[in-house]
Every structure is written in structure tokens, then in C-alpha cells.
C-alpha positions in Angstrom: -40.5 -51.5 50.9 -41.1 -47.8 50.1 -38.7 -44.9 50.1 -34.9 -44.9 49.8 -32.8 -47.8 51.0 -31.0 -46.8 54.2 -27.8 -48.4 52.9 -27.8 -45.9 50.1 -27.2 -43.1 52.6 -24.0 -44.8 53.7 -22.4 -44.4 50.3 -21.0 -40.9 49.6 -22.4 -39.2 46.5 -19.8 -37.1 44.7 -20.7 -33.5 43.8 -22.4 -33.1 40.4 -19.5 -30.9 39.3 -17.3 -30.6 36.2 -15.1 -33.5 37.4 -18.0 -35.9 37.7 -19.5 -34.6 34.4 -16.3 -35.4 32.6 -16.3 -38.9 34.0 -19.9 -39.5 32.9 -19.5 -38.0 29.5 -16.3 -39.9 28.8 -17.9 -43.1 29.9 -20.9 -42.6 27.5 -18.5 -41.7 24.7 -16.5 -44.9 25.4 -19.7 -47.0 25.4 -20.7 -45.7 22.0 -17.1 -46.1 20.7 -17.4 -49.8 21.5 -20.7 -50.0 19.7 -19.4 -48.3 16.5 -16.3 -50.5 16.5 -18.5 -53.6 16.8 -20.7 -52.4 14.0 -17.7 -51.9 11.8 -16.5 -55.5 12.6 -19.9 -57.0 12.1 -20.7 -55.0 8.9 -17.5 -53.8 7.2 -19.5 -52.1 4.4 -21.5 -50.0 6.9 -18.8 -47.3 7.1 -19.1 -47.1 10.8 -16.4 -45.0 12.3 -15.6 -42.6 15.1 -13.1 -39.7 15.5 -12.0 -37.7 18.5 -11.8 -33.9 18.1 -10.7 -31.6 21.0 -11.9 -34.3 23.5 -15.3 -34.8 21.8 -16.1 -38.1 20.2 -18.0 -38.1 17.0 -19.7 -41.4 16.1 -21.0 -42.5 12.7 -23.2 -45.6 12.8 -25.2 -44.9 9.6 -27.1 -41.8 8.4 -30.2 -42.5 10.5 -28.7 -44.3 13.5 -29.4 -42.7 16.9 -25.7 -43.4 17.7 -24.6 -41.0 15.0 -23.8 -37.9 17.0 -21.1 -36.5 19.4 -20.5 -36.8 23.1 -18.3 -34.7 25.3 -18.3 -31.5 23.1 -16.8 -28.7 25.2 -16.1 -30.9 28.2 -12.3 -31.2 27.9 -11.3 -28.3 25.7 -12.9 -25.0 24.5 -14.8 -25.4 21.2 -13.5 -23.5 18.2 -14.8 -23.0 14.7 -12.1 -25.4 13.5 -13.5 -28.0 16.0 -17.0 -27.8 14.6 -15.7 -27.6 11.0 -14.0 -30.9 11.4 -16.9 -32.6 13.1 -19.5 -31.3 10.7 -17.4 -32.4 7.7 -17.1 -35.9 9.2 -20.9 -36.2 9.3 -21.7 -34.5 6.0 -19.2 -36.6 4.1 -21.1 -39.6 5.2 -24.6 -38.2 4.4 -25.6 -37.8 8.0 -27.1 -34.8 9.9 -25.1 -33.3 12.7 -26.1 -33.8 16.3 -24.3 -33.0 19.5 -25.3 -34.1 23.0 -24.0 -31.3 25.2 -23.8 -31.2 29.0 -24.6 -27.8 30.7 -21.2 -28.0 32.3 -19.5 -27.7 28.9 -17.2 -24.7 28.2 -19.3 -21.6 27.5 -17.6 -21.3 24.1 -19.7 -24.4 23.1 -23.0 -22.7 23.4 -21.9 -19.4 21.8 -20.7 -21.2 18.7 -23.7 -23.5 18.4 -25.9 -20.5 18.4 -23.8 -18.7 15.9 -23.8 -21.6 13.5 -27.6 -22.1 13.5 -27.9 -25.1 15.7 -31.3 -25.7 17.3 -32.1 -27.6 20.6 -33.9 -30.8 19.7 -34.4 -32.9 22.9 -33.3 -33.3 26.5 -31.8 -36.2 28.4 -31.5 -36.7 32.2 -28.1 -38.0 33.1 -28.3 -39.9 36.4 -25.7 -41.4 38.7 -25.2 -43.1 42.0 -22.4 -44.6 44.0 -22.2 -48.4 44.1 -20.6 -51.2 46.2 -20.3 -55.0 46.1 -23.1 -55.5 48.7 -25.6 -53.1 47.1 -29.2 -53.9 47.7 -32.1 -52.1 46.0 -35.2 -51.1 48.0 -37.7 -53.4 46.2 -38.0 -56.9 47.5 -36.5 -59.2 44.8 -38.5 -61.8 42.9 -36.5 -64.9 43.9 -37.8 -66.8 40.8 -36.0 -64.4 38.5 -32.3 -65.1 37.8 -29.8 -62.8 36.1 -26.7 -63.9 34.2 -24.3 -62.7 31.6 -25.1 -63.5 27.9 -23.2 -66.6 27.0 -21.0 -67.3 24.0 -23.1 -67.9 20.9 -26.2 -66.5 22.6 -26.1 -63.1 20.7 -29.1 -63.9 18.5 -31.1 -65.1 21.4 -30.3 -62.0 23.3 -31.1 -59.8 20.3 -34.4 -61.5 19.7 -35.4 -61.1 23.4 -34.4 -57.4 23.3 -36.3 -56.9 20.1 -39.4 -58.4 21.6 -39.1 -56.1 24.6 -38.8 -53.0 22.4 -41.3 -54.3 19.9 -43.9 -51.5 20.4 -41.4 -48.8 19.4 -41.2 -48.9 15.7 -38.3 -46.5 15.5 -36.3 -48.8 17.7 -37.1 -52.0 15.8 -35.1 -51.0 12.8 -32.1 -50.2 15.0 -32.4 -53.5 16.9 -32.8 -55.9 14.1 -29.1 -56.4 13.4 -28.1 -56.2 17.1 -27.3 -59.9 17.4 -24.5 -59.6 14.8 -23.2 -56.4 16.4 -23.3 -57.9 19.9 -21.3 -60.9 18.7 -18.5 -58.4 17.8 -18.9 -56.1 20.8 -17.0 -55.8 24.1 -20.2 -54.5 25.7 -21.7 -56.8 28.3 -25.1 -58.3 27.7 -27.3 -59.7 30.5 -30.4 -61.9 30.6 -33.1 -62.0 33.2 -34.7 -65.4 33.2 -37.8 -67.0 34.6 -38.0 -70.8 34.7 -34.8 -70.7 32.6 -36.5 -68.7 29.8 -35.1 -65.2 28.9 -37.7 -62.5 29.7 -35.6 -59.4 29.8 -32.2 -58.0 28.7 -29.8 -55.2 29.7 -26.4 -54.0 28.6 -23.5 -52.4 30.5 -20.1 -51.0 29.6 -17.4 -49.8 32.0 -14.8 -47.2 31.8 -12.4 -45.6 34.3 -14.5 -46.7 37.3 -17.9 -45.8 35.9 -20.5 -48.3 34.7 -22.9 -47.2 32.0 -26.3 -49.0 32.1 -28.3 -49.1 28.9 -30.6 -51.2 26.7 -33.0 -52.6 29.3 -36.2 -54.1 28.1 -38.7 -56.8 29.1 -40.9 -58.9 26.9 -44.6 -57.8 27.2 -45.9 -61.0 28.8 -43.3 -60.8 31.7 -43.6 -57.2 32.7 -44.2 -56.1 36.3 -42.6 -59.1 37.8 -39.4 -57.6 38.9 -37.1 -58.4 36.0 -35.8 -54.9 35.6 -35.0 -54.5 39.3 -33.2 -57.8 39.2 -31.2 -56.8 36.1 -30.3 -53.5 37.7 -29.2 -54.9 41.0 -27.1 -57.6 39.4 -25.4 -55.2 37.0 -24.6 -52.7 39.8 -23.0 -55.5 41.9 -21.1 -56.9 38.9 -19.7 -53.4 38.1 -18.6 -52.8 41.7 -16.9 -56.2 41.7 -15.0 -55.0 38.6 -13.8 -51.9 40.5 -16.4 -49.3 39.5 -17.5 -46.8 42.2 -20.2 -45.0 40.1 -23.0 -46.1 37.9 -24.8 -43.9 35.4 -27.7 -44.0 33.0 -29.5 -41.6 30.7 -33.3 -41.3 30.5 -36.0 -39.1 29.1 -36.8 -36.3 31.6 -39.8 -37.1 33.8 -40.1 -40.6 32.3 -40.9 -43.9 34.1 -37.3 -44.8 33.6 -36.1 -41.7 35.5 -38.6 -42.3 38.3 -37.5 -45.9 38.7 -33.8 -44.8 38.7 -34.5 -42.3 41.4 -36.3 -44.9 43.5 -33.2 -47.0 43.3 -30.8 -44.3 44.5 -29.9 -42.5 41.3 -29.7 -38.7 41.3 -29.8 -36.3 38.4 -26.4 -35.0 37.7 -27.6 -32.6 34.9 -29.8 -32.4 31.9 -28.1 -32.7 28.5 -29.4 -30.9 25.4 -29.2 -32.5 22.0 -28.4 -29.9 19.3 -29.1 -30.3 15.6 -27.4 -28.3 12.8 -30.1 -26.7 10.7 -28.0 -25.5 7.8 -25.0 -26.6 5.8 -21.7 -24.8 6.7 -18.7 -24.3 4.6 
């Protein structure tokens, strides 16, 4: 089946305004808070920690971790020099560079200060969303042989190994994923398996916050790709989230990527494009 699912048109899409942006940014911050707290429980010596400053969440998951950054800067309060001083000190004291993922709907004070303090734009992220319901059906015909289930107790290592195999060609991700089993064992984030003949072939994650489901971490092992595992994982997670009371699902992708195209085929729309900013000099 090609084109949008007619059932999608029956679900009202909220406007991509400040209200929606606050929900999406707060949900992503919450998902990363869960991860950092799980890291701290799994590896007490890691120094993993997070703080909230003027509504922004700063996460430290290690000096080189992609999780070590902020979310929500300027979304809930204007940004001041004191705000950035506190956040920058938090990262510098831990030997980490300073990164902020910033929505274009943030308070204008955010961008003025980032420019004044010699931040540089580093990368872009498409933030996508869609309404969901319990009877949601995606356009692609399902592969009935693929089943999706929640990761069971004591399956964290199996889940981690499957995810690692799915991300294996990305060297920068392998280092991040190698301890994921121990972190997942301590995490409240939900892990899902897609299985074929009872063998795990794909994984995905999801966290929920204030009616919004954040989808992340999807990967399929190379030998099982192009069989519908990701569509099955997506549909199952969307239904599960709706059953738990969520009305919106979100994900973040590289602009123009295959992930973005697949999301749009399945009813997701771009809410906005975030910019990741990097501090290029030390500040006092």
C-alpha cells in the first residue's frame, strides 16, 4: 500500500507551536534523564548526573557520550548569562565539552547569548511527531511472521547484543552501545524485541512522559533487514503508548535521512528542526 493511511487523516494533528514544542522537548529531556540515572545506578563511578537550570536539563553521561548535552534550553524561561554560566561550569567541571540542542521556538534570548558567547552550530535534527490511537495501523502490510514483544526480565544482555549487532557498522555507536545491557538493566526505559521464528532480529526503545511517547534506538541485524521488522516495532510501540494514555508520538532523525522518510511515510510530520550548538571557547 502506497501513500498515507486514510485512518491517519482521522486523527487531529496539533499545531507545531510553542505548546507542542514544550511537550516534545520536555519528553526528550525526560528520556535522557532516565538514561543518565540508569547509567549512574549501573556504573556508580561513571559520575553520570543531570541538573535542571531555568527549565533546561543538562545531562552528563561521560565526556564523550552523545547524551552529554542539554535539552530544552530557552523553552520554558528566557536564557541569561547566569543560566549559561551554571550549565557551562557543570560540563567543564566534568571534563566535557558544552553542547545544547535548541529548538527554533526557544526564547530569542537563547540565540543572542549563544552568539555572544562564541557558540557555533554543529548539526541539525528533525523533530517529528504524530497523533496516535489504540487501533493505529501503519500503511505497509505487516509481515505476519514477525512478532514484537517487550524485553523480558533478565534479557538485557540479549537485547544489548542484538542492538549492538544492528548498529555494528557504525563505529562511533559501538563504543556507546557496549555497556547498554547493564544500563538497560537499571533503566525504566522500555525495550522491545522484534522476533522471527522466536529469534530476536531487531530492537527498539521507548519512554513516555506527560502523554508523549519518545521512540528511539531502533536497529535491525544485517541479515534480517528489509523484512518489515522496523515497521512491526513502530506499530507495536505506537499502540502500546496509546494504551498507556499517550496521544502523541515523537522521534528525532537526521534531516533528509532514510529514517525521516520512513517516519513521514508512517504519518509523522516535522515539527521543527533543532540545531546543536557547541561552545568553542572556555568562559569564566
